[in-house]
N, C-alpha and C positions, 0 to 999 in steps of 0.2 A: 590588470588589464584581463587578466585569465577569468575573474569574477564576470566581467562585463561581456566576452565572450560567450558565457554560458547563460546570461540573461537574454544576449541578443539571439540566442535561436528560438527566440518567442517560443511557439507550440510545439508543434514536431514530437508530441509525446509518446502517439502511438506508435510512430515509428522507430525512435530513439529506443523505446521499450524493449523492441524487437530485436534490436542490435547490441542490447548490452554496453560494454566499454569500447567499444571501435572505434579509433578516432578518425582524422580526415586528411586526405593529402591528392593525389592527383589520378585519374584512370585515363586507360588507354581507349582511342576510336575505334567503334564498333560497329560494322554493318547491322542497321537498324530492319528486322523483316518486319512488316506493319501486318498488323493481326487484331482483332478484336479481343480485349480481355475482360471485359465485363459489358453488359447491357442494362441500363438504367430508364424503365420505358422505351421510348424510341431512340434515346442518347446511347451512342456506341462509345465504350472508354476503349480509348487504344493502345497498343502495347507502346507507342510512341510518345503519350500523354503519360503513361507509366516511368517511363525510363528517365523523361524529361524531368519527373519528379523527384526521381528516386536518386540521381543524378550525384548530390552532395551524399549521399550515402552510399552509394557504388564507392565514390572514392573515397570515403571512411575505408570501408571494407579492403579495397585493393591496397591500400597502405599497411596496414594491418592485420588482415586475417590471412594465415597462409593458404598458398596455393590449393586447389584438390578439393578432398571432398568438403572441409571447414567451411570453406569460402565459397564454396555452393550452397550449403545449408545457410550460411548465413545471408546470400543473397535471395534465398527460397523465403525465407522468413520474413526478409525486407520487402520483397513485392504481397505477401499473401497480407502484413499487415497495412501496406499503404494501399493495395487495391481496395480494401474496406475501408480505408481513409477516402480515396475519389469516389466510391458508391455514397457514401454519407454525404461529402459535398454536395455533389449532384443533387442528392433529396432535398437538403437545406437550400440548393440555390432555386431549384421545383417553389418550393415552400415559399423562400423569401419574393419568387414572383407574385405567387396567388397574394399573399401578406400585403404585396406593393412594398416592402423594404428593401430598402436600397445604402450603399456605400458610395458616399461622393468620392473625387481625386482629393477634395478639399481635408474630408476626414482623414483620408489618409497619409495625407501631408502632418497632419497633426497628430496622428500615430507615430509617425516616423519620428518627431519632435521631441515626442513624448519620451519614448523608449532611449533616444541620444541623451536629453535630459536627465531621465531615470540611473542611466550609466555615466554620466558625468561628462561626456564626450560630446562632440560636435556631431551633425548629422552626417557630413563627409566621414569623419572617421567611424561614424558608426557604419556606413556603407563601405568602409575599407575592410573593416573587420568581416562583414557578411561576405566580403569578396572570397576573401581567406579561407572562408568554409565550406565554398563553393555555390554559393548565392549571389549572384548577380543582382545589381539595383530593380529591373524589372520582377524578378521572382521575390526578394525580398521583400517589396510593396505588393505583387500578389497575396502573399503570405497573410500580410497584416491587413489586407482587405478582407480575404476570407475569414479570419479572427474576429476582426469587426462586424462581418456579417451575422457569424454565429452569434454573437453578444446583442445583436439586435432582436434575431429572431428569439433567442432565450429569454429578451425581455417583454417578446410580445407573448409568447406560448406559453411561457413557463415561470416565470417570476412571482406570480401570483399564489401560486400551486405550493411555493417552497414555505414549510413551518418549521423552525428549530423551537425545540421544547428543552423546559429544563430537564426534563430525562434526557434529551439527546446529550446535552452539555456535559453529564454526570456521566452518563455512558462512555462519551468521548475520551475524558479524562480519568475514568479508570482503566479503558485500554491502554492510556499513554503511563499511568501508574504502575500495571502489570510489565509493560515492554521494559521499564528501567529497572522494574525489580528483576530481569532476568540475569541483569549484570551485577549488582548489588549484592554483597560478600553480606554471609548471615550467620546467626547460632542457632540450630534446631534441636529441643529434644524431642524423648519419643517414651511413654510407657506402652510395652508391647504384653500385650494379653493373649497369650499363646492358645492354641488347637491342637492338641493330639491328632493323628492323622489317623481317619476312619472313626472321628467323633461322632455320635449321634446326636440327633437333633435335641434332645433334652440340654445335652454338654453344650451344643453351639449357643441354645438360646442362653446358658447361663453365664457364658462367658462373653457374648454381647453385651448384656447385663450390666457385665463387672464392668466392661468397658468403658460403658453410657456413665455407670457410679462415676469412673475415673474422671471422664471429661468434665461431667457436672463439678466436682470436687476442685477441679485443677484452676476452674474460677477464680475461687479467693483462698485453697490451700497451697502450702509449698508445693514446688513441682518434683522438687526432689526426693523430699518423702514420699509423695507420691511415685517416684521412681523406684527408689527402694524398698518399699511396702510390697507394690504390685507386678513391675517390670518384671517380665520372661526373659528378658534379652541379657545376659551375662557381659557382653562384650561392653555396654553401655549403663549399666546397672551402677557400677560402682561410681562415677563420674556424672551420676543427675541425670541419665539418659539422652546426654548430648551425643549427637550424632556427626561421624566425620565431614560427612559434607559442609562446604562454605557457601556453594555457589550451585544455582538450581538444578545447572546441567549436570551435577554430580548425583543428583536422586533419580529414582525411579519414577517413571512419569507419572502415577497417579499419586506421589506423594508430591512430584514439583510443583503440581496443581495447587493442593493444598494449601502449602508451604506459601504460595507466590500471593494466596489469598490472607492469608492472615496479617494482622498487626503484631507489632510488637508486646508479649505478655499476652496475648488471646492464646486459648486453648482450642484446638479443633475438635470438630465430633468425630465421633467413631469412624474410622478407617479401616476399610478391609485390606488386609494385606497377605504373602503366602502364607505365612505361618501362622496367621488368625487375626485377630483385630490390634489397632493401633489409636493411640492419643498422642498428636504433637502439640508441641507451645512452641511458637516463636519466641526465643530470649532475646536476642539481638540481632539488628540489621544496618548497614551502613546508612548513611543519612541520606536521602532523596537531595537531589537538588534541584525538582521542578517546582514552580510555584503554587502555590494555593490555589483552590480551584475560584476563588473571587480573584484573584489575581490573573486567573487565566483564562477568563470566561468570555473577555473580547476575541482572543484569538482562537479561540474553540468555536465560538460562535462561527466565526467569516471558515471557518475549517470544515463544519458538520455542513455548512450550507452550501459550500462548493462541493462537497462529496453526493451530499443529496441533489444537487443541480447537475451533477454528470449523470446519477442515476436517473434523473428526470429525463436527460436530453435523451440519453440509452435509449429510453423506455418509447421516447416519442421517436425518434427515430429506425427506432424495431416497427413502429407502429406502421412509420411510412413507407417502410421496405412491404410490408403484409398487403397496402393498397398498391405499389404498382409493382410492375414487372421488373423483378433483380435477379441478374444471372451472372453468376461471375464463372468465368472460363479459365481463368490461370490454372 
């Protein structure tokens, strides 16, 4: 049911990002001092509007964030994120009216039934769980309606503009590969071509040329032999140039990026290091648990599409803001 509760929290992504891992509970009643916290065109967003939408998250803060400066900071972050969300929703509502896009009560009922079905519970149980997180049925239905309206607007205004290319998919897959490699153990060796402090340009050029020759030779020749013949690092020369680091976090930043990009058995181009030039070769890496690119293409396409759609929606909303008088007073 914990997974169900997570899924039932529907969108709320912007607000949740402001709160981190704060939980839910009960909040004491407070006197509402009415004031305008934002203006969109001629529409005023009131402090009471903001507090009403923030209530489940104020509950969250009251329960798990210590009183004092930390709680005040969490509430401030919540309000700043939520006021931007309310402004965006007002802009979307205006755009929906202009485009003659609306959401019917029947569509909300269907969406409610679908969410319940996806969570394997009845609608009544879904609403019961929502109430436990601080959302009554009316608030939950309002959130569903806003999501449906946003989806319809996206379909009308943005959907035809989004294209996902094969290059996009390869880029997304490579990002996953590099993220996984941050955690995988490995064995990497190097040949260090040292440069004397104060070396002149001619010597620097000669040492770089030697390093480039080693990098080229490492494609076909035994790497241990190259280490024994050319490396100026006494600490690793006797063991085939193997560095003590076994995870990327243990390497210097400039070496970390190089090693992450290498395949097993692949030597690097020349790398500039504080003591000269180096050539690295990835000797081993723990086996990846990622599916192949072809196996992941379907999921990658959905992920990339959603990322592009999110970016396009943000650009569209920013453009709407420029066309309207928007003033945030919080």
